[in-house]
C-alpha positions as CSV (number, residue, x, y, z in Angstrom):
1,X,0.0,0.0,0.0
2,X,2.7,2.4,-1.1
3,X,2.8,5.1,-3.8
4,X,5.4,4.5,-6.5
5,X,7.6,7.5,-7.0
6,X,9.5,6.3,-10.1
7,X,8.3,8.0,-13.2
8,X,7.6,6.4,-16.5
9,X,11.0,7.6,-17.9
10,X,12.5,4.3,-16.8
11,X,9.9,1.9,-18.4
12,X,12.5,0.4,-20.7
13,X,15.0,-0.5,-18.0
14,X,14.2,-3.9,-16.7
15,X,16.5,-3.8,-13.7
16,X,15.0,-0.5,-12.5
17,X,11.4,-1.9,-12.9
18,X,12.1,-4.7,-10.4
19,X,14.2,-2.6,-7.9
20,X,12.9,-0.8,-4.8
21,X,12.7,2.4,-6.9
22,X,9.6,0.9,-8.6
23,X,7.9,-0.4,-5.5
24,X,4.3,0.5,-5.0
25,X,1.6,1.8,-7.3
26,X,1.6,5.1,-9.3
27,X,-0.8,7.9,-8.4
28,X,-4.3,6.4,-8.8
29,X,-6.2,9.7,-8.6
30,X,-6.6,10.1,-12.4
31,X,-8.4,6.7,-12.7
32,X,-12.2,6.5,-12.7
33,X,-14.2,3.5,-11.5
34,X,-16.8,4.2,-14.2
35,X,-14.3,3.8,-17.0
36,X,-13.8,0.2,-18.3
37,X,-10.4,1.1,-19.7
38,X,-9.3,2.6,-16.3
39,X,-10.6,-0.5,-14.5
40,X,-8.6,-2.9,-16.7
41,X,-5.5,-0.7,-16.5
42,X,-5.7,-0.6,-12.7
43,X,-6.0,-4.4,-12.6
44,X,-2.8,-4.7,-14.7
45,X,-0.9,-2.2,-12.5
46,X,-1.9,-4.0,-9.3
47,X,-1.2,-7.4,-10.7
48,X,2.2,-6.3,-11.9
49,X,3.1,-4.7,-8.6
50,X,2.1,-7.8,-6.6
51,X,3.8,-10.3,-9.0
52,X,7.0,-8.3,-8.8
53,X,7.2,-7.5,-5.1
54,X,5.4,-10.3,-3.3
55,X,7.7,-13.3,-3.3
56,X,5.3,-15.6,-1.3
57,X,2.8,-15.6,-4.2
58,X,3.8,-18.1,-6.9
59,X,4.9,-16.3,-10.1
60,X,2.3,-16.4,-12.8
61,X,-0.6,-17.2,-10.4
62,X,-1.6,-13.6,-9.4
63,X,-4.9,-12.5,-11.0
64,X,-6.7,-9.2,-10.3
65,X,-10.3,-8.5,-11.4
66,X,-12.4,-5.4,-11.0
67,X,-15.5,-5.9,-8.9
68,X,-18.4,-3.6,-9.9
69,X,-20.6,-2.4,-7.1
70,X,-24.3,-1.9,-7.6
71,X,-24.6,0.7,-4.8
72,X,-24.8,4.3,-6.1
73,X,-23.3,5.5,-2.8
74,X,-20.2,3.3,-3.0
75,X,-17.4,5.3,-4.6
76,X,-14.6,2.8,-3.8
77,X,-12.8,1.0,-6.5
78,X,-13.0,-2.7,-5.6
79,X,-10.8,-5.6,-6.8
80,X,-10.5,-9.3,-6.1
81,X,-6.9,-10.6,-6.0
82,X,-6.2,-14.3,-6.3
83,X,-3.0,-16.3,-6.3
84,X,-1.2,-19.3,-4.9
85,X,0.5,-18.6,-1.6
86,X,3.7,-20.6,-1.0
87,X,4.9,-20.8,2.6
88,X,7.2,-23.8,3.0
89,X,6.0,-26.6,3.1
90,X,2.5,-25.5,2.0
91,X,1.1,-23.9,-1.2
92,X,-2.6,-22.9,-1.1
93,X,-4.9,-20.6,-3.0
94,X,-5.7,-17.2,-1.4
95,X,-8.2,-14.6,-2.3
96,X,-8.2,-11.0,-1.1
97,X,-11.0,-8.4,-1.6
98,X,-9.5,-4.9,-1.9
99,X,-11.2,-1.5,-1.8
100,X,-9.5,1.7,-2.8
101,X,-11.1,4.9,-1.4
102,X,-10.6,7.6,-4.1
103,X,-11.2,10.4,-1.6
104,X,-8.2,9.7,0.6
105,X,-6.2,7.1,-1.4
106,X,-6.5,4.5,1.4
107,X,-6.6,0.9,0.5
108,X,-8.4,-1.8,2.6
109,X,-7.4,-5.5,2.0
110,X,-9.4,-8.4,3.5
111,X,-8.8,-12.1,3.1
112,X,-11.8,-14.0,1.9
113,X,-12.6,-17.7,2.3
């Protein structure tokens, strides 16, 4: 739950993209939950950040999907994050429901069963 400070000037440099300089997510304030394009883009950004910086989740198993809310008073951007958690000697599937509050930029993550 950290904001990425690295600009896009370094997109072509593979080593930089996986370093601590690239940790976190970019500023999410320009993204809209009502835009299908923005929703897909956010899923890709979150999936990439988790896959790169969370070593306990098996590479290639992290999937992020946008969860649309039917409530008109719900302004949060909601995502479901799935993957395989590997903690020696066990590997098991995990699912997290995540809500991003666009008003203050906070993110709430809850494990689901």
